[in-house]
N, C-alpha and C positions, 0 to 999 in steps of 0.2 A: 579235448573230449576225454582225455585220460583222467583228469581230475574229477569229471562228473561221474565217471564209472567208479572210481575210488570212493568218492563222497557217497554215492547211493549204495554201494556195497556195505560201507560202514554203517549208514542209516538203517539198512535192512538188518544187519547183525544186532544193532542196538534195538530195533523194534522187535526182533524175534527174542532177545534176552528180557526185554521189558514184558512181553506178553508171557513168556514162560514163568517169570518170577511172580507176575500177577495171578497166573492160574495155579501156581503151586501154593501161594498163600491163600487163595479163595476156593481151592478145590472141594474142601468140606462144606462150604456154603453152597456150591453150585450142585455138586453131586452127592447123593446120599452116602454111598460107600466108596466113592472114588474109583469105581470099576471102569468108568469111561475115560479116565485119564490117558490110558494107553492109546486110545483112538484119537483123542485130542492131540497128543503128542505126536502121533504119526501125521495127523492133519497139518500141523504146524510145521513140521519137517518137509512135508510135501509142498506147502505154499512157499517155504523158504527157498527150497530147491528150484521151484518153478520160477520164482522171481529172479533168483540168481541166474539161471539160464537165460531168462529174457534180457536182463541187463547185459550179460556177457555177450550174447549173440548180437544184440543191437549195437552195442559199442564197437564190435569187430566188423560187422557188415553194414551198419547204418549209414556210413558216410557215402557208400556207393549206390544208395537207394534214392530213387526220385520220390516226390511227395505221394504219388498214387501208390507206390509199392509200400511206403511206410505206413500209409492209412490201411492198406490191405493186411499188412503184418500185425498192426495194432488190433484190428478186428479179429484176425485169426488167432492171436494170442488170447484175446478175451473169450472167444468161443471155445478154445481148447481148455481154458481154465474153468469155464462152466461145466463142460463135458467132464473133465477129470473130477470136478467136485461132485457132480451128480453121480458118477460111478463110485466114488468113495463113499457116499451116503448110502447108495444102494447096497454096497458090499457090507457096510456096517449093519444096515437093517436085516439083511439076509442072514449073516452069519453071527453077529453078536447079540442083537435083540436086547440090550440092556439100557434102560434110561433113554429111550429113543428121543423124546421130546426135548429133554435138557441137552442131549448131545447135538441134536440138530440145531437148536437155539444158539449154542456156543460156537458151532460150526459156522453157522450163517454169520454170526458176529466177527469171527476170524476172517471169513471170506470178505466181508465188507471193509475191514480194517486193511487187509492186504490189497484190496481193490483200490482204496484211496491211496495207498502207498504207490501201487502201480500207476495210477493216474497222475499222481504229482510228478513221478519219474518221467512220464511221456511228455507232459507239459514242459518241465524244465529242459528235456532233451531237445524239444522243437524249438524252444526259445533260444538255446544255445546254438542249434544249427542256423537258425535265421541271423542271429548276431554275427556268426562266423561268415555267412554268405555276404552280409552287408559290409563286413570288414574287408572281405576279398575284393569287393566291388569299389571299395573306397568311398562308400556311403555313410553317412552319419545317420544312425537309426531315428534319433528324435527329430531331425530335420525331414527325414523321409516320412515319418509317421504324420508330421505336421502337414506336409505337402499332401498325402493321401486325405487326411481329415478336410483339408481345404478343398479338395476336388470333390469329395463327397458332399460337403455342405453347398457348394456351387451347384452341384448336379440337383440337389433337392430343392434349392431356391428357385429353379426354373419352373 
């Protein structure tokens, strides 16, 4: 699991650097006077830190969780991210009031990009946990999956 944590932290850093470079080179195209770049920078830092904390927390506590707890944490993290994002947009709308439509569009795009990253992390994490469980039980994943498919096909043939 350590390699998965390291790999996804490096992916997260690379994603953040790529998005920062993309926004730096295109900020004059997106925003009129670039006044919203501070808000976007803070939003990127918020998403980066949130994803980093999720990865670190799940890799430290994730092995002791049962599948139900893991699903509850997944949904809790998603809900927390939505609430944090809505609060961030609300604070921006109340206090800054500059280029609201463009800022919100870029913010939603960033949210969706980080959501895709987060979803890929959770999928890979669950696959690696499954593989680890099968390996501990001495099962071959491919043979086990074929047996499960065969059981399902026999069930539906009846």
